[in-house]
C-alpha positions in Angstrom: 117.8 113.0 128.0 113.8 113.0 128.3 112.9 109.7 126.3 109.3 110.1 124.0 106.7 107.0 124.2 104.5 107.0 121.7 101.5 105.2 122.6 100.1 103.6 119.7 96.1 103.6 119.0 93.9 100.4 118.2 93.5 99.9 114.3 91.4 98.2 112.3 91.4 97.1 108.6 88.2 98.4 106.5 88.0 96.3 103.5 85.1 96.9 100.9 84.4 97.0 97.4 86.2 100.7 95.5 83.0 101.8 94.3 82.0 101.9 98.0 84.8 104.3 99.8 84.0 106.6 96.6 79.9 106.9 97.5 80.7 107.0 101.1 82.5 110.0 100.4 80.5 111.6 97.9 78.6 111.3 101.1 80.4 112.4 103.8 81.2 116.0 100.7 77.5 116.5 100.9 76.5 115.9 104.5 80.2 118.6 105.3 82.1 115.5 107.1 84.4 112.9 106.6 84.1 109.7 105.9 85.1 108.4 109.8 82.6 110.2 110.8 80.2 107.6 108.9 82.2 105.1 109.7 81.7 106.0 113.4 77.7 106.8 112.5 77.5 103.5 111.6 79.6 101.2 114.4 76.7 103.3 116.7 74.4 102.3 114.9 74.9 98.5 115.0 76.6 98.4 118.2 73.0 100.3 119.5 70.9 97.0 118.1 72.5 94.7 120.0 72.6 97.2 123.1 75.8 98.9 123.7 76.9 102.1 123.8 80.1 103.2 122.2 81.0 105.9 124.7 80.3 104.0 127.6 82.8 101.1 125.5 86.3 103.3 124.8 85.5 104.8 128.3 85.3 101.0 129.8 82.4 101.6 130.8 80.6 98.4 130.0 
């Protein structure tokens, strides 16, 4: 019998006013993307400001 292993992905909650999330959904719809894509774009911008690269961090290179 093969036992399935469940690998948990890191999870983080983002707290903001509901109007903020509504606006992000509107922007995502207008840009034909998902709100998550906008969150990742924001993370990239903040990390770049401080001299880090999101892709390198995710690969464990930085």
